[in-house]
Structures are given as C-alpha cells and as structure tokens.
C-alpha positions in Angstrom: -24.2 -6.7 -23.9 -22.7 -7.1 -20.5 -19.7 -4.9 -19.1 -17.7 -8.0 -20.1 -19.4 -9.3 -23.0 -17.8 -6.0 -24.2 -14.4 -6.1 -22.3 -14.5 -10.0 -24.6 -15.3 -7.7 -27.6 -12.6 -5.8 -26.6 -10.0 -8.6 -26.4 -11.2 -9.8 -29.5 -10.0 -6.7 -31.5 -6.6 -6.5 -29.1 -5.9 -9.9 -29.8 -6.6 -9.6 -34.0 -3.8 -6.0 -33.9 -1.4 -7.9 -31.7 -1.5 -10.8 -34.7 -1.3 -8.3 -37.3 -4.6 -8.5 -38.3 -7.3 -5.7 -39.5 -9.5 -6.7 -36.7 -12.9 -4.8 -39.0 -12.2 -7.6 -42.0 -10.2 -10.4 -40.4 -7.6 -9.2 -42.9 -3.9 -9.7 -42.4 -2.3 -5.9 -42.6 0.0 -5.1 -45.0 4.0 -5.5 -44.1 4.4 -2.3 -44.0 1.3 -1.4 -41.8 1.7 0.2 -37.9 0.1 -2.3 -36.3 3.1 -4.4 -37.8 4.9 -2.3 -35.4 6.7 -4.8 -33.2 6.5 -2.7 -30.4 2.9 -1.7 -30.9 2.6 -6.2 -31.3 4.5 -6.3 -28.0 1.8 -3.5 -25.9 -1.5 -4.9 -27.7 0.4 -8.6 -26.5 0.2 -6.9 -22.8 -3.2 -5.0 -22.9 -4.6 -8.7 -24.1 -3.6 -10.6 -21.2 -4.6 -7.7 -18.7 -7.8 -8.3 -20.5 -8.0 -11.9 -20.7 -7.0 -11.4 -16.5 -9.9 -9.4 -15.9 -12.1 -11.5 -17.4 -11.1 -15.2 -15.5 -11.9 -13.1 -12.6 -15.3 -11.3 -13.4 -14.4 -8.4 -14.9 -12.3 -7.1 -12.0 -8.9 -7.0 -12.7 -7.1 -9.3 -10.0 -4.9 -7.6 -7.4 -1.7 -9.7 -7.2 -0.6 -8.5 -3.5 -4.0 -8.5 -2.4 -3.7 -12.1 0.5 0.3 -11.9 0.5 1.7 -11.8 3.4 4.0 -8.4 4.6 8.0 -9.2 4.3 9.3 -11.3 6.8 12.5 -13.7 7.3 13.7 -15.8 10.1 17.1 -15.5 11.9 18.1 -19.2 10.3 17.5 -17.9 6.4 19.4 -14.5 7.4 22.4 -16.0 8.6 22.8 -17.4 4.9 23.1 -14.5 3.8 25.9 -13.3 1.5 28.1 -10.0 2.4 29.5 -9.6 -1.2 31.0 -6.2 -2.6 29.8 -3.1 -2.6 25.6 -3.2 -3.7 22.9 -0.4 -4.0 19.9 -0.7 -1.4 17.7 -1.9 -4.1 20.2 -4.6 -4.5 20.2 -5.5 -0.9 16.4 -5.9 -0.9 17.0 -8.1 -4.4 19.2 -10.6 -2.3 16.9 -10.6 0.9 13.5 -11.6 -2.0 15.8 -14.5 -3.1 15.7 -15.6 0.1 12.1 -15.7 0.9 8.9 -16.8 -0.9 7.9 -14.0 -3.0 4.6 -15.5 -4.4 3.2 -15.7 -0.5 4.4 -12.2 0.6 5.8 -9.5 -0.2 8.5 -8.3 -1.5 11.2 -6.1 0.7 11.9 -2.8 -1.5 13.8 0.0 -0.9 11.4 2.4 0.4 10.7 0.1 3.0 14.3 0.5 4.4 14.9 4.0 2.5 13.1 6.2 5.3 13.9 4.3 8.3 18.0 5.2 7.8 16.9 8.6 6.7 14.5 9.0 10.6 18.2 7.4 12.0 20.2 10.5 10.6 22.3 7.7 8.1 21.2 9.2 5.3 19.8 12.9 3.9 17.8 13.8 1.1 19.6 16.4 -1.5 19.2 18.3 -4.5 21.3 18.2 -7.4 21.8 21.4 -9.8 19.1 20.5 -12.2 16.8 19.5 -9.4 16.2 16.4 -8.9 16.4 14.9 -5.0 18.4 11.7 -4.1 19.3 10.1 -0.9 23.3 10.4 0.4 25.6 9.2 3.2 25.8 11.0 6.2 28.9 11.4 7.7 27.1 8.3 10.3 26.6 7.8 7.8 29.6 7.1 6.0 30.8 5.3 9.4 28.8 2.7 9.0 29.9 1.7 5.4 27.6 3.8 3.2 29.4 6.0 0.4 28.8 6.6 -3.1 30.2 5.7 -6.4 30.3 7.7 -10.3 29.3 4.5 -12.1 28.1 4.9 -16.4 24.1 3.2 -16.8 24.0 1.9 -19.5 23.0 4.5 -21.9 26.8 5.8 -20.9 25.7 8.7 -18.3 28.0 9.1 -15.1 25.3 9.0 -12.1 25.9 9.4 -8.0 25.6 5.7 -6.8 24.9 5.3 -2.5 26.0 2.6 -2.2 26.6 -0.4 1.2 30.0 -1.9 1.8 29.3 -5.3 3.7 29.5 -3.6 6.9 26.3 -1.6 5.9 24.8 -4.4 4.6 25.6 -6.2 8.3 24.6 -3.5 9.8 21.2 -3.4 8.2 20.5 -6.9 9.0 21.2 -7.0 12.6 18.7 -4.2 12.3 15.6 -5.5 10.6 13.8 -6.4 12.6 14.0 -2.6 13.6 13.4 -1.6 10.0 10.0 -3.3 9.2 8.7 -2.7 12.9 9.2 1.5 11.6 6.9 0.4 8.6 3.7 -0.5 11.1 
C-alpha cells in the first residue's frame, strides 16, 4: 500500500467517524456514543478536509501562501481608506486587507507594523504583574494618537487594549511604504 493509499484509507475512517458511523463495522454509532459529540464531529470533518487537500495534491499538504505576492496597496487605494474612530492595530490591518485581493497577495498583519513602531519608539514592550508581555504606547506614541483603553473581553474579563485614533491611522498610512520596506 502506497503512502497516498494509506492517506485515502485513513480519510475513509475519518469520514465515517465524522458522520457518526463506526468505521470498523460500518454501523451507525448509538446516539450517546462519544463519536456523535458535535465538537468531535467538527474536528473529524476538519481533518477530513485537510486529508482531501493532501490527496488532491499528490500526498503533500498544499501551502496556501506559496504563490502569493507580498502585501502591496496603491496610493489610489489608500486615498479611499476610511478613518473610523478608535481601532486596534489588528482592525487597521483588516481594513487595509479588505481593500486588496488577498487571494493574490498576503495580507498585512499586526506583526508587519508593530516591530517598526517599536523600533521608531512609538511602542514599547511591557510586562504585567502576571508576567504577560504586551505592547503599549510610549509618550511619543501618545503624541501621534496611540493610547490604551480598558475593554471587556467576550468572557467578561477587563483588559488593556492599545488603540489607534484617526491621527495614528493617518500616520501609519503616511509611513506604510517605509513600514513595508522594513519587513524586507
């Protein structure tokens, strides 16, 4: 049996498990059987899809970003950027990514911008009492519109978020080419 045949065989078992069927005897599993747990079923479907991709790619998992161009945005596109209120750096990246074709190029990420902000002295890494590290604005960062704000997580836990107002967003757009060059 070849490796590809083994993967196909394993996928057939995963497919049966995902659909609540015992892969040994091909009988539906009882309702209270662990394989009918919805969370497990979702995991099985996920693994099945990965195995499908591997099979379709001749036994190798396809790499999605391999043929994508690096992030690039035109000045015409940047002129259409909408400065809406106070947002996180992740939201800023998401707004720019919505303006490009992410099928053709990699998206802009927090980690593309934050190191440049730290290098330029606008952010600094601080450690909380619990030992968790995070990036917070410096005095210089405050001057361009970066600040912290207490927010509540989806679990009801307060946390400090680093926020970028319209002026900070404008600053990042004005320096975006420099930021992107610093990543290369």
